[in-house]
N, C-alpha and C positions, 0 to 999 in steps of 0.2 A: 797129361794133367790139364784139367780144364781151367779156364780163366777165372772162374769164380773161386775155385780152390786155391789158386795162386794169390788172389787178392785178399783172401782170408788170413794169409800168413803175415807174420811180422817181418821187418826188414832183416833181422838177424837170421831168422828161419829161412827166409828167401835166399839169402846169401849162401847158407849151408846147402840148400837144395841145388843151387846153381853149381857149386863146387862139385857136389856128388854127380850131378848130371853130366858135367864136363868130363869127369873121370871116366864115367861109364861110356860116354861118347867116344873118347880117345881109345878106350879098350875095344869098343866095337869096331872102330876103324882098323885097329891093329889086327884083330881077329879076321876081319874081312879081307885084309891084304894077304894073310896067310892062307886062309881057306874061306871061300865064299859063304856068306851067311845064308841061312835058309830063307830069310825074308829081308832082303836089302832095303826095303822101304822103311825099316825101323831106323835106319841111319838118318833118313830125311826127317822122320818124325821126331827123333831126339834133337836134331839141330833146330827144328822149329820150336820145340818146347823150351830149349835153352834161350832162344831169342825172345820168346813170349815172357819168360821169367825176367830177363834183363830189361825188357820194355816196362814191365810193371814195377820193377825195382827202381828204375829211373823216375817213373811217375811218382812213386811214393817218396823218394828223396827230394823231389822238386816241390812237393805239396807242403 
């Protein structure tokens, strides 16, 4: 998800997206532990997307 798309979301929508992304990330890690993922770089991408969303959420709350 791009930064411009994230900034367009409201705080509530952003919190929902973060919860969903974290659930998908946890599921991805679990699946990877059982059987290697076809593309393990998706784990890194998901982690960075979550961090990006959390950063923007903090910015919005402080503004």
